[in-house]
Structures are given as structure tokens and as C-alpha cells.
C-alpha positions, 0 to 999 in steps of 0.5 A, spaced: 494 551 616 492 557 611 493 556 604 494 562 600 492 563 593 497 566 588 494 572 585 498 570 578 495 563 578 490 562 572 483 563 573 478 557 572 477 559 564 484 560 563 485 553 566 480 550 562 483 553 556 490 550 558 486 543 559 483 543 552 489 545 549 493 539 552 487 535 550 487 537 543 495 536 543 494 529 546 489 527 540 493 530 535 499 526 538 495 519 538 493 521 531 500 522 528 502 515 532 496 511 529 499 514 522 506 512 523 504 505 525 500 505 519 506 507 515 510 502 518 505 496 517 505 499 509 513 498 509 513 491 512 508 489 507 512 492 501 519 489 504 515 482 505 513 483 497 520 485 495 523 479 499 518 474 496 520 477 489 528 476 491 526 468 493 522 467 486 528 470 482 533 465 486 528 459 484 529 462 477 536 462 477 536 455 480 532 452 474 536 456 469 542 453 471 540 446 471 537 447 464 544 449 462 547 443 466 543 438 462 544 441 455 551 440 457 551 433 459 552 434 466 550 429 471 544 432 476 544 426 480 538 423 477 534 429 477 529 429 472 527 436 471 520 436 467 518 443 465 511 444 463 508 449 459 505 453 466 512 453 468 514 456 462 509 461 462 510 463 470 518 462 471 520 469 469 516 472 475 510 476 476 513 482 474 512 479 466 504 480 468 502 487 465 498 488 471 504 489 475 508 493 470 502 498 470 502 499 477 509 499 478 509 504 472 503 508 475 507 509 482 514 511 478 510 517 475 507 519 481 511 525 485 511 520 491 507 514 494 502 518 497 500 522 490 504 528 492 501 529 498 505 528 505 504 522 509 499 525 514 494 528 510 494 522 505 492 518 511 487 523 513 484 523 506 484 515 506 481 514 512 475 519 510 475 516 503 474 509 506 468 512 510 464 514 504 466 509 499 469 503 503 472 498 498 468 501 492 472 502 486 471 508 482 474 510 475 478 517 476 473 520 470 467 518 474 469 520 481 466 527 481 459 524 479 458 520 485 452 522 490 457 522 496 463 526 493 461 533 495 460 531 502 467 527 502 470 533 499 467 538 504 469 533 510 476 533 507 477 540 506 475 541 514 480 536 516 485 538 512 485 546 512 491 547 507 487 543 502 483 546 496 477 543 492 482 542 486 487 539 490 482 534 493 479 532 486 486 531 483 488 527 489 481 523 489 482 521 481 490 519 483 487 515 489 482 512 485 486 510 479 491 507 485 486 503 488 484 500 481 491 498 479 493 496 485 487 491 485 488 488 478 496 487 481 493 483 487 489 479 482 494 478 478 499 476 483 494 471 487 493 468 480 500 467 479 501 464 486 496 459 485 499 457 478 505 456 482 502 452 487 499 447 482 506 446 479 510 445 485 508 438 487 509 435 480 516 438 480 517 435 487 515 428 485 520 428 480 526 430 484 
């Protein structure tokens, strides 16, 4: 059986060009899917943190209610509440920590949670940041003095075409401050959780 070739069919070069375009579209789609997954994970961590805060508030309310009933002579079924000094220091939740307050204030003063950038560009930025700086904490004032910053800035500029050097420097300072304050909050919360664990056992023994 003879096969007739349509004269209007794409040439080999056109076909390869279409294939290259398709590959590029697929790569961009995969990148966006990856960024979306990272966003979902970030949102889940945020929700988990908020859930833990709500649970702690419930605990605080319960303790305050028991203290009120005790002061008013209400029988608490032989519950002997012992509020030690560590409990008094922690019982108002970790939001009393200055580190947490500073991070929350910083985020509220930002244009959005991506420092004014859109989510996709910010995720590309953070990926390149990790490549050059990993987990190194850099103060925002010294960011331009690092030996690899020019290379970092050039790669960001190449991979985010609509960015300019001033935007990259500004976002780098914002992100370095974000990492610094977030790390301080992490340490404060971990310290708070450890203290909470220390007082749980004595409270259970006295129920």
C-alpha cells in the first residue's frame, strides 16, 4: 500500500521544534506542580502550628477555670493542682515569647508571605538560595558582601527574567531576615515545648 505524504506536513526541523516546545511546556508544568506541592506542605505546617496553639489555649482555659473554682471553694474531686513557677512562666502560651512576637510582626509588615513576590518566583529564588547558602544564616546588612552573592544574583536574574538586580538584593535582604527570625522562633518554641514536657509529669501525678 502506497503512503502519500501531505505536502503541508511539518518538515523535520518544524517537527523537532514542536517537540522542543512540548518538552519545555512539560518541564514548566512539572516545576509548577512541584512548587504547588511545596506550597501545600507549607500550608499544612501552618495549619498544624495553629492547631497546636488552639490546643494550648484550651489547656490554659481549663487551668484558669480550675483555679477559679478552687478560690471559690468548689470541690474539684480531690484534684490537687500544683502550679509551679515554670508553669506560671509558660502557661500563657508561646506567643508571649519575644522571638515569636518578632517573627509574627515581621510577617505582618511584609506585603505577603513571599516578601512581595509571587509564589512561583519566590520558590525559584529559595531553591537557588539553598544552592548557594544552604542553611547559612546571613544578616541582611551583610548579604551583598558574601563571596557568592554575585553568582547567586546572576542565576536568579537568568531564571526569573522579569527580576532586576535591585529587586533581587531587596528580596535577598527580606529573605535573610525571614530566615533569621524564623530560626529564633523555632528555638523559642522548642524550648517552650521542652519546658512543657517537664511539667506534664508532675501535673499528672497530682490528678
